N, C-alpha and C positions, 0 to 999 in steps of 0.2 A: 504494499499500500504506500502511496505518497501521502504524506501529512502536511496540512497547512493549518496554522493557527492564526485566526484573525480576531482582533479584540475591539470591543466598543464601537461597533459599526452603527452610523446613523442609518435611517431607512434607505436613502439613496445608495450609500455604499454597500449596505446588506444586499440590496437587490442586484447591484452590479456584481458583487462577488458571487452571488447565487447563480446568475446568468453565465459568468465566466466558467464556474465549475460545471454547470449543466452542458455547456458547449465545448468542454475541454476534449481535444482530440484523442487523448489517451484512453477515453471510454470505449473506443472501438476495439482496443486490444485487451481491455480489462475483463475479468470474470465477474466482478460485482462492484457495487458502490456502497460506501458507508458515509453518511452525513450526520454529524453530531452538532447540535445547537444547544447551548447552555445560556439562558437568559432569564429575564423577568417577562411575566405575561399572565394571561388569564383568558378563560372562555374561548380557547381556540385561536388566541393571538400571541404573537411574540412582540415584546416591547423593545424597540431599538434604543440606542444610546441617546437619541434626541427626543425620546418620549413617544414617538410615533409607533403605530402598531402595524404588524404584518400578519395576515391570516395564515395559520399553519397550512391550510389548504393550498395557498399559493406556492409554498415550498414543495409540496407533493406534485403539484401540476407541472412544475419545471422539469420533473424527471419521468413523466408518463411517456407511454410509447409514442405518442403524437409529437411531444416537444423535445424528447431526448432519444432520437432513434438509435444513437450509438449504444444505448443501454437496453434496447428492446429485448425482452426475453431473458435479461440477466437480473439476478437478485439486487434489490435496492434496500438497504438497510438504514432506517432513520432512528436516530435517538434524539428526541427533543425534550429537554428538561427545562421547564419554565416555573418560576415561583413568583408568587405575588409580593 
């Protein structure tokens, strides 16, 4: 696995990082994907460093078969821990 640590992203940078990861060319040769998000949040939303919210469903949609064809048919493992 390749590991990247990103800290204290505001909503814009969070979405940019998510898009970059979803579009990463290494997914074509990968066997699976693991994404870990540790943040604050509630009710199906992640709170970014600027206090804005991102729906967790938006995260999942970035990696579905339509939006991330490089991972189609491959396991995608999400760990999202948010606390209030």
